[in-house]
N, C-alpha and C positions, 0 to 999 in steps of 0.2 A: 157387882152385877154386870158390870162392863166386861170383866174377864169371863163370865159366863156366857155372854152373848157371843163374844167372839170365838169361843169354844165350840158353841152350837154352830157358828159360821164354818168353822173348820170341819167339823162333823157333817155338815150338809155338802160342802165341796168334796169330801171323801165319798158320800153316798152318789154323788154325781159321776165321780171316777168310776164308781162300782157299776152304776146303770150303764155307762158307755163301754167299759171294758168287759162286760159280762158275755159278750160274743166274740171275743178275740182269744185265740188259742196259739201258744207257742209249743211245737213239737220238735223234737230232733229226730233225725232219721240215721240209723246205721249205715253206714258206707264201708265199703270194702278196703278204701285206701285211707291210709294213717293220717294224711295231711288234712282231711275234711274235719278233724277234731280240733285244730289248731284254731280255726276261726271261731270256734264256740268257746274255747278257753280265752281267747284275746277278747272277744266280745265281753266276758265277765269281768276281766282284767280292767279293761278299758272303763267300762261302766263303773266299777269300783273306784278306780283311780279318778275318775270325773267327778265323782260325788264327794270324795274325799278332798279333792282340790277345790271344789266349790266352796266347802266348809273351811277349809285351813288358809287358802291363799289369800293374800290382800285383794281389795276390790280392783285395783288396775289390771291384775293376772287372771281375772274370771274368765277371759275367753279361752284361754288354755283350758280350763274345766269343760266349758261347753264344746270345745273342740274334742276333747277325749270322750265325751259322751256322745257326741255325734258318730265318732268312729265306732264306739261301742254298737249304737243302733244300727248302723249299716252292716257291721259284721253279724249281728242278730240275723239279720235277713239273708245273708250269705251262707250261714251256718245251719239254719234251721228253717223250718216252714212256719209262716204266720197264717193260720186259719181265720179268715174272717167271715163269720156267719152275718146272716142278713139281720139288720137291727130294725125294729118297728119305728114307726114314726112317733108312737107314744114314749117309747124308750129314749128316743133321741130327744124329746120334748121334755121329758123328766130329767135327763142328765142337763141338758141346757139350762132349765129353770134352776136345778139344784147348784150349778156353777155360778151362775149370776147371782141368785139369792144368797149363796154362801160366802161369795166374795163381798157382796155388799155388806153382810153382817160383819164380816172380819175385818173391812177396811173401816166402815162408818159406824158400825153398830146398830143400825136400823135398816128397813127395807123400805125403799121409795118405789112403792107401786102405783 
């Protein structure tokens, strides 16, 4: 039963990510210069490397993984456009409730309302 509650908590957290990320779009623009595509390729490489390092490195070297992920995120904004559509107050409220409720279910197994 405890595993089921924690799984429901994880699903609720992912639902919160969906509610918040529903209005964020990443698009790439074709550029006439060849060097603009390097930042897009590097962002994919740094993000992949950072996630792999996060799971593979020992705990004292996790800062390298977070640094690689940060470089990848910065390169995403250099190489493409991030379109942020307006988010309604209710979508933000639903996502915040989903994050907090899902985190409580995942960590404690119950909701403290």
